[in-house]
C-alpha positions as CSV (number, residue, x, y, z in Angstrom):
1,M,107.5,-27.0,-29.0
2,K,104.3,-27.3,-31.2
3,I,102.6,-29.1,-28.1
4,D,103.4,-26.2,-25.9
5,R,101.7,-23.8,-28.2
6,I,98.7,-26.0,-28.3
7,I,98.5,-26.2,-24.7
8,K,99.0,-22.3,-24.2
9,A,96.3,-21.8,-27.1
10,S,94.0,-24.2,-25.5
11,A,94.6,-22.6,-21.9
12,L,94.0,-19.3,-23.5
13,L,90.6,-20.5,-25.3
14,L,89.4,-21.8,-21.8
15,A,90.5,-18.4,-20.1
16,M,88.3,-16.6,-22.9
17,T,85.6,-18.8,-22.4
18,A,85.4,-18.4,-18.9
19,A,85.5,-14.8,-19.3
20,V,82.6,-14.9,-21.5
21,A,80.6,-17.1,-19.4
22,A,81.2,-14.8,-16.5
23,S,80.1,-11.8,-18.5
24,G,76.9,-13.9,-19.3
25,C,76.2,-14.6,-16.0
26,Q,76.6,-11.0,-14.9
27,K,74.3,-9.8,-18.0
28,E,71.6,-12.2,-16.7
29,E,71.9,-11.4,-13.1
30,S,71.8,-7.5,-14.3
31,S,68.9,-8.4,-16.5
32,S,67.2,-10.3,-13.7
33,K,67.5,-7.3,-11.6
34,K,66.1,-5.2,-14.2
35,E,63.3,-7.3,-14.6
36,S,62.7,-7.6,-10.9
37,A,62.7,-3.7,-10.3
38,P,59.7,-3.3,-13.0
39,T,57.8,-6.1,-11.2
40,A,57.6,-4.0,-7.9
41,S,56.9,-0.7,-10.1
42,S,54.3,-2.8,-12.1
43,S,52.5,-3.7,-8.9
44,Q,52.1,0.0,-8.0
45,A,51.1,0.8,-11.6
46,E,48.6,-1.8,-11.5
47,T,47.4,-0.6,-8.0
48,S,47.1,2.7,-9.3
49,S,45.3,1.7,-12.4
50,E,43.0,-0.3,-10.4
51,T,42.3,2.7,-8.2
52,S,41.8,4.7,-11.4
53,K,39.4,2.2,-12.8
54,D,37.4,2.0,-9.3
55,K,36.9,5.7,-9.6
56,S,36.1,5.5,-13.4
57,S,33.6,3.0,-12.7
58,D,32.1,5.0,-9.5
59,A,31.8,8.0,-12.0
60,A,30.4,5.8,-14.7
61,A,27.9,4.5,-12.2
62,S,26.8,7.8,-11.0
63,S,26.1,8.8,-14.5
64,K,23.5,5.8,-14.8
65,P,20.8,6.8,-12.7
66,E,18.7,3.8,-13.8
67,E,21.3,1.3,-12.6
68,S,21.7,3.4,-9.5
69,S,18.0,3.5,-9.0
70,E,17.6,-0.2,-9.5
71,E,20.3,-0.9,-6.9
72,A,18.5,1.7,-4.5
73,S,15.3,0.1,-5.0
74,K,16.4,-3.2,-4.1
75,S,17.3,-1.8,-0.4
76,N,13.8,0.0,-0.3
77,I,12.0,-3.4,-0.5
78,P,10.5,-3.5,3.3
79,E,11.4,-6.4,5.4
80,E,8.6,-8.4,7.2
81,E,8.1,-7.3,10.9
82,S,9.8,-9.7,13.3
83,G,10.1,-10.1,17.2
84,P,7.6,-9.6,19.9
85,I,4.5,-7.3,19.4
86,P,4.7,-4.6,22.0
87,E,2.4,-4.4,24.7
88,I,-0.6,-1.7,24.0
89,S,0.0,1.0,26.6
90,D,-3.0,1.4,29.2
91,P,-3.0,4.7,30.8
92,T,-6.5,4.0,32.7
93,P,-6.0,0.2,33.6
94,D,-8.6,0.4,36.2
95,S,-11.2,1.8,34.1
96,D,-13.8,-0.4,32.2
97,G,-14.7,2.0,29.6
98,E,-18.4,2.6,28.6
99,T,-20.7,2.3,25.7
100,V,-22.6,5.6,24.4
101,N,-25.0,5.4,21.5
102,G,-23.3,2.1,20.3
103,I,-19.8,3.4,20.5
104,F,-17.3,2.1,23.0
105,I,-15.3,4.7,24.6
106,Y,-12.1,4.2,26.3
107,D,-9.4,6.5,27.4
108,N,-11.3,9.2,25.6
109,K,-11.1,7.3,22.3
110,S,-14.0,6.0,20.3
111,Y,-14.4,2.3,18.9
112,E,-16.6,0.5,16.8
113,M,-16.8,-3.3,18.2
114,F,-16.4,-6.0,15.5
115,Y,-18.5,-9.0,15.7
116,G,-17.7,-10.5,12.4
117,Y,-17.5,-14.5,12.0
118,K,-16.4,-17.3,9.7
119,D,-19.5,-17.4,7.6
120,L,-19.1,-13.6,6.7
121,A,-15.3,-14.1,6.0
122,E,-16.1,-17.0,3.7
123,E,-18.7,-15.0,2.0
124,Y,-16.1,-12.1,1.2
125,S,-13.6,-14.6,0.1
126,K,-16.1,-16.2,-2.4
127,A,-16.9,-12.7,-3.8
128,I,-13.3,-11.8,-4.2
129,S,-12.6,-15.3,-5.8
130,T,-15.4,-14.8,-8.1
131,V,-14.2,-11.6,-9.4
132,K,-10.6,-13.3,-9.7
133,K,-12.0,-15.8,-11.8
134,D,-13.5,-13.7,-14.2
135,L,-10.5,-11.6,-14.7
136,G,-8.4,-14.7,-15.7
137,S,-4.9,-16.0,-14.8
138,G,-3.6,-13.3,-16.7
139,I,-4.5,-10.8,-13.9
140,K,-2.4,-10.8,-10.7
141,V,-4.6,-10.1,-7.7
142,Y,-3.7,-8.8,-4.2
143,N,-6.1,-8.8,-1.5
144,V,-5.0,-6.3,1.1
145,L,-6.9,-6.8,4.4
146,V,-7.2,-4.2,6.9
147,P,-8.2,-4.6,10.7
148,T,-10.0,-1.7,12.3
149,H,-8.8,0.2,15.5
150,V,-10.4,-2.0,18.0
151,A,-8.0,-4.8,17.0
152,I,-4.9,-2.9,17.1
153,D,-4.7,-0.4,19.9
154,L,-7.6,-1.2,22.4
155,P,-6.0,-3.1,25.4
156,S,-5.9,-6.8,25.5
157,K,-8.2,-6.8,28.5
158,F,-11.1,-6.1,26.1
159,D,-10.2,-9.0,23.8
160,D,-13.3,-10.9,24.6
161,M,-15.9,-7.9,23.9
162,C,-15.6,-8.5,20.2
163,S,-14.4,-11.1,17.4
164,D,-10.6,-11.9,16.8
165,Q,-9.7,-9.9,13.6
166,N,-6.5,-11.8,12.9
167,E,-8.3,-15.0,13.1
168,Y,-11.1,-13.4,10.9
169,I,-8.6,-12.3,8.2
170,N,-7.1,-15.8,8.1
171,D,-10.6,-17.2,7.7
172,I,-10.8,-15.1,4.4
173,I,-7.5,-16.1,3.2
174,N,-8.1,-19.9,4.0
175,A,-11.4,-19.7,1.9
176,Y,-10.0,-18.5,-1.4
177,T,-11.0,-20.6,-4.4
178,E,-8.9,-18.9,-6.9
179,D,-5.1,-17.6,-7.1
180,I,-5.2,-14.5,-4.8
181,T,-1.9,-13.1,-3.2
182,P,-3.1,-12.3,0.5
183,V,-1.7,-9.3,2.2
184,S,-2.6,-9.3,5.7
185,T,-1.7,-6.1,7.6
186,Y,-2.8,-7.1,11.0
187,N,1.1,-8.2,12.1
188,K,2.6,-5.1,10.7
189,L,0.0,-2.7,12.4
190,K,0.3,-4.5,15.6
191,H,3.9,-4.1,15.8
192,H,3.3,-0.3,15.6
193,C,0.1,-0.4,18.0
194,N,1.7,2.5,20.1
195,E,1.7,5.0,17.2
196,Y,-1.2,7.2,15.9
197,L,-2.6,4.8,13.2
198,Y,-6.2,5.2,13.8
199,F,-8.5,8.4,14.7
200,N,-9.8,9.0,18.1
201,T,-13.1,10.2,16.8
202,D,-13.6,8.6,13.5
203,H,-13.7,5.0,12.1
204,H,-10.9,5.4,9.6
205,W,-7.1,5.0,10.0
206,T,-4.5,7.8,9.8
207,A,-2.0,8.1,6.7
208,L,0.6,6.6,9.0
209,G,-1.5,3.4,9.5
210,A,-2.2,3.4,5.6
211,Y,1.6,3.8,5.1
212,Y,2.6,0.8,7.1
213,A,-0.1,-1.1,5.2
214,Y,1.5,0.0,1.9
215,Q,5.0,-1.1,3.2
216,E,3.5,-4.7,3.7
217,F,1.8,-4.6,0.2
218,A,5.2,-3.4,-1.2
219,R,7.1,-6.1,0.8
220,V,4.7,-8.9,-0.6
221,A,4.9,-7.7,-4.2
222,G,8.7,-7.3,-4.1
223,I,8.7,-3.7,-5.2
224,D,10.4,-0.3,-3.9
225,A,8.6,1.5,-1.3
226,V,8.6,5.1,-1.2
227,Q,10.1,6.6,2.0
228,L,8.4,8.9,4.3
229,S,11.5,10.9,4.3
230,D,11.2,11.6,0.6
231,L,8.0,13.1,0.9
232,K,6.4,16.3,2.4
233,E,4.2,16.1,5.4
234,G,1.2,18.5,5.9
235,R,-1.1,18.4,8.7
236,I,-5.1,19.6,9.4
237,E,-5.8,20.4,12.9
238,G,-9.2,20.1,14.4
239,Y,-10.8,16.9,13.0
240,Q,-13.9,15.4,14.6
241,G,-15.1,12.3,12.7
242,S,-18.0,10.3,12.4
243,L,-17.9,8.4,15.9
244,A,-17.6,11.8,17.8
245,A,-20.9,12.9,16.1
246,I,-22.6,9.4,16.8
247,S,-21.5,9.1,20.4
248,G,-22.1,12.6,21.2
249,V,-19.0,12.3,23.7
250,E,-17.3,16.0,23.8
251,T,-14.5,14.8,25.9
252,L,-12.7,12.6,23.2
253,K,-9.0,13.3,22.3
254,D,-8.1,15.7,19.6
255,D,-7.5,14.5,16.0
256,Y,-5.4,15.9,13.3
257,V,-5.1,14.4,9.6
258,T,-1.7,14.0,8.4
259,Y,-1.2,13.7,4.8
260,Y,1.9,13.4,2.5
261,T,2.8,14.6,-0.9
262,S,5.3,14.2,-3.6
263,D,7.7,16.3,-5.5
264,K,7.1,13.8,-8.4
265,D,5.3,14.9,-11.8
266,I,1.8,13.3,-11.3
267,D,-0.8,14.1,-13.4
268,T,-4.5,13.4,-11.8
269,T,-7.8,12.9,-13.8
270,L,-11.3,12.2,-12.2
271,Y,-14.0,10.0,-14.3
272,D,-17.7,9.4,-13.6
273,G,-18.8,5.9,-12.4
274,D,-19.0,4.6,-15.9
275,G,-15.6,5.9,-16.7
276,T,-16.5,8.9,-19.0
277,N,-16.2,12.6,-18.6
278,P,-12.7,13.0,-17.6
279,R,-11.3,16.0,-16.0
280,D,-8.4,17.4,-14.4
281,Y,-8.1,16.8,-10.7
282,S,-5.9,16.7,-7.7
283,L,-4.6,13.6,-5.6
284,I,-4.4,15.7,-2.3
285,H,-6.9,18.4,-1.3
286,S,-4.9,20.3,1.4
287,Y,-8.0,22.6,1.8
288,A,-10.2,20.0,3.6
289,E,-10.9,21.1,7.0
290,G,-13.1,20.3,10.0
291,A,-15.5,17.2,9.8
292,N,-14.5,16.7,5.9
293,A,-10.5,16.6,6.8
294,Y,-10.3,13.0,5.7
295,G,-11.4,14.3,2.2
296,V,-7.9,15.4,1.9
297,F,-7.2,12.0,0.3
298,L,-8.4,11.9,-3.3
299,G,-10.8,14.5,-2.5
300,G,-13.0,11.7,-0.6
301,D,-14.9,8.8,-2.4
302,T,-14.4,9.4,-6.0
303,P,-15.8,6.8,-8.4
304,I,-12.7,6.4,-10.8
305,L,-9.3,8.6,-10.3
306,T,-6.2,7.9,-12.4
307,T,-2.8,9.0,-11.7
308,K,0.1,9.2,-14.3
309,N,3.4,9.5,-12.7
310,K,6.5,10.2,-14.9
311,Q,9.1,9.2,-12.5
312,G,7.2,5.9,-11.6
313,N,8.5,2.3,-11.4
314,G,7.3,1.6,-15.2
315,K,4.4,-0.3,-13.9
316,K,0.4,-0.2,-14.1
317,I,-2.0,-1.2,-11.3
318,A,-5.8,-0.7,-10.2
319,V,-6.9,-0.4,-6.7
320,I,-10.3,-1.4,-5.8
321,K,-11.2,0.1,-2.5
322,E,-13.9,1.6,-0.4
323,S,-12.9,4.8,1.9
324,Y,-10.0,3.0,3.9
325,G,-8.3,2.8,0.5
326,N,-8.3,6.5,0.0
327,A,-5.5,7.2,2.7
328,F,-3.7,4.2,1.1
329,S,-3.9,5.3,-2.6
330,P,-1.4,8.5,-2.7
331,F,1.4,6.0,-1.7
332,I,0.5,3.8,-4.8
333,A,0.4,7.0,-7.0
334,Y,3.8,7.9,-5.9
335,T,5.0,4.4,-6.7
336,Y,3.5,3.3,-9.9
337,S,3.7,5.0,-13.3
338,E,0.1,4.5,-13.9
339,A,-2.6,3.7,-11.2
340,H,-6.3,3.5,-11.3
341,F,-8.4,3.9,-8.2
342,I,-11.8,2.7,-8.4
343,D,-14.5,2.9,-5.5
344,F,-16.4,-0.3,-6.3
345,R,-19.4,1.3,-4.4
346,Y,-19.9,4.0,-7.2
347,V,-18.8,2.5,-10.6
348,S,-20.8,0.7,-13.3
349,I,-17.9,-0.9,-15.1
350,N,-16.9,-4.2,-16.3
351,L,-13.8,-4.6,-14.5
352,K,-12.2,-7.2,-16.9
353,S,-12.9,-5.0,-19.9
354,Y,-11.6,-1.9,-18.2
355,L,-8.4,-3.6,-17.2
356,E,-7.9,-4.9,-20.9
357,Q,-8.5,-1.4,-22.4
358,N,-6.1,0.3,-20.1
359,G,-3.2,-2.4,-20.4
360,I,-3.2,-3.3,-16.7
361,D,-2.4,-6.7,-15.4
362,E,-2.3,-6.3,-11.5
363,V,-5.0,-5.5,-9.0
364,I,-5.1,-4.5,-5.4
365,F,-8.4,-5.0,-3.5
366,I,-8.3,-3.3,-0.2
367,N,-11.0,-3.3,2.4
368,N,-11.1,-2.9,6.2
369,T,-12.8,-5.9,7.9
370,M,-16.1,-4.0,8.6
371,A,-16.6,-3.8,5.1
372,T,-15.8,-7.5,4.3
373,A,-18.2,-8.5,6.9
374,T,-20.9,-6.2,5.2
375,P,-23.0,-8.5,2.5
376,A,-24.0,-5.2,0.8
377,R,-20.1,-4.7,0.1
378,C,-19.8,-8.4,-1.2
379,E,-22.5,-7.7,-3.8
380,E,-21.1,-4.5,-5.0
381,M,-17.9,-6.3,-5.6
382,I,-19.3,-9.1,-7.4
383,G,-20.7,-6.5,-9.7
384,L,-17.6,-5.6,-11.0
385,A,-17.4,-9.2,-12.8
386,S,-18.8,-9.5,-16.3
387,G,-22.1,-11.2,-16.7
388,I,-22.4,-12.3,-13.1
389,A,-25.1,-11.1,-10.5
390,Y,-24.8,-11.8,-6.7
391,T,-27.2,-14.0,-5.0
392,A,-27.7,-14.5,-1.1
393,D,-26.3,-18.3,-1.2
394,N,-23.1,-16.7,-2.7
395,T,-23.5,-18.5,-6.2
396,A,-23.4,-16.7,-9.6
397,D,-26.6,-16.7,-11.2
398,E,-27.0,-14.9,-14.7
399,E,-30.8,-14.1,-13.7
400,A,-30.6,-13.0,-10.2
401,S,-33.5,-11.4,-8.9
402,E,-33.8,-7.8,-9.4
403,D,-33.5,-6.4,-6.0
404,N,-30.3,-8.4,-5.7
405,T,-28.5,-8.1,-8.8
406,A,-25.5,-5.9,-9.5
407,E,-25.2,-6.2,-13.3
408,N,-22.4,-4.1,-15.2
409,D,-25.0,-1.8,-16.9
410,T,-26.4,-0.6,-13.7
411,A,-26.5,3.1,-13.7
412,A,-24.1,4.8,-11.8
413,P,-25.3,7.2,-9.2
414,D,-26.1,10.7,-10.5
415,T,-23.9,12.5,-7.9
416,Y,-21.6,11.0,-5.3
417,D,-22.4,13.7,-2.9
418,E,-24.4,11.3,-0.9
419,G,-21.1,10.5,0.7
420,T,-21.4,13.3,2.8
421,D,-20.8,12.4,6.5
422,G,-23.3,12.0,8.9
423,D,-21.4,14.2,11.2
424,T,-21.3,17.3,9.2
425,E,-24.3,19.9,9.7
426,E,-23.5,22.0,6.7
427,G,-22.6,19.1,4.5
428,A,-19.5,20.2,2.4
429,A,-20.7,23.2,0.4
430,D,-17.7,24.9,1.1
431,Y,-15.4,22.0,0.1
432,T,-16.9,21.1,-3.5
433,D,-14.6,20.9,-6.4
434,D,-15.6,22.6,-9.5
435,N,-14.5,19.8,-11.6
436,T,-16.8,17.3,-9.6
437,E,-20.2,18.3,-10.7
438,G,-21.6,18.2,-7.2
439,Y,-19.3,15.8,-5.6
440,T,-18.5,17.3,-2.1
441,G,-15.4,15.6,-1.5
442,T,-16.4,13.8,1.9
443,D,-16.9,10.4,3.1
444,D,-19.7,8.1,2.3
445,T,-21.4,8.0,5.8
446,E,-24.5,10.1,5.5
447,D,-26.5,7.3,6.3
448,Y,-24.1,5.8,8.9
449,T,-25.7,6.2,12.3
450,G,-24.2,3.6,14.5
451,T,-21.9,0.4,14.9
452,D,-22.6,-2.5,12.8
453,D,-21.9,-5.8,14.4
454,N,-22.6,-7.7,11.1
455,T,-25.2,-10.0,12.4
456,G,-28.4,-7.7,12.0
457,D,-28.4,-6.5,15.6
458,Y,-27.6,-3.0,14.5
459,E,-28.0,-0.2,16.9
460,G,-28.7,3.1,15.3
461,E,-28.3,6.6,16.6
462,N,-31.5,6.7,18.4
463,G,-31.2,2.9,19.8
464,D,-33.7,1.5,17.6
465,N,-32.6,-1.6,15.9
466,E,-34.4,-1.4,12.6
467,E,-31.3,-1.0,10.4
468,T,-29.3,-3.9,9.4
469,N,-25.7,-4.1,8.4
470,D,-26.9,-4.2,4.5
471,T,-27.9,-0.7,5.0
472,N,-25.0,0.4,7.1
473,G,-23.1,2.1,4.2
474,E,-20.2,3.0,6.7
475,E,-17.5,1.8,4.4
């Protein structure tokens, strides 16, 4: 009896245990189901959360213009031109062209022939190396070298008529004796050879040609380049330049001068050649006209012009230039927070001291090949170096002869209106800016009367060979 009760009790206990166990399994399964449901729901919530975070991040990014600008700037560093160089269009393949008063005429365009050679290239290279040595290792120097129009848009059938400017530029680069960063614009311009890069009637390039050179500089320097689409284009019609006047050819293709302005807040100041007498000025002179239309850029060959750009890239730079640099300079002004444009032909400053006083550690030298092949330009550049005079054998000599010296205390020209183009009958009386004290805002070619082959075989306007490249004054 007792045993039967024990058995029944044990069976009951086992049954209860089984029931409890079964109940527990259901709870775990139920719990598992409950946990698995939130997992799917959690995935949706996380996706929603991530989407929300992305939108929040986008909104945050849009509220940080500096970061956005920095990202944009990375995409605006120009790329190197690649691919085959296009053939230059030749609408008159059967024509051999003609030379008139020392100017080559082809397809109703005027060209200066270039005859630079290796010795002249090395002379210029030594000049710029001398200046770089004086400036020291703390100053980054870029040398922007610009071919003239004969190298870019004259058909290849005329290649043997003058020197190879690409080879000449490479001769300059290979002869540096100091740490100078070369910027050859030859390849860049050659890839755009069928565009309006140079004037038909003048020895200068257009703003478009200068912009492509600026892009190449920006690529080498690794900086954000301003886009033409962000600038406002203006145009001055009816331009007749120096080569039209020299040649006397009246059938040359019409020219116009395109310029670009920016909405950025830029203050511009003009100084005398010794860095004194500051006065308010304009970067672009849209009222320039006729033979003086190239003066739209900087007002012409100003000695020292500075710009301060409140929306610039936070950097300072100096541009040492001749007249080709005038069309190039506005793009630098639209890029840099502070830029100093110095025409080395019309100043009497110690460049090293000037840079130190203004906190500048980057310098661009920009010259066209004709200028680099002119010894007088080399002398003037050497004059920027402190305590150094230039001698004919390319050596630095502290006691150079009086005629050949370019010391830093040399007086600047009393006025810069001697820059009036030789192709103007009336000069630029109607183009004078009140702030320039006699400066006419024109190019420096008053004494330019013919082509310069840089070998002393100069042919003047009257066909006499009395002038030499030293007195050309063209660039």
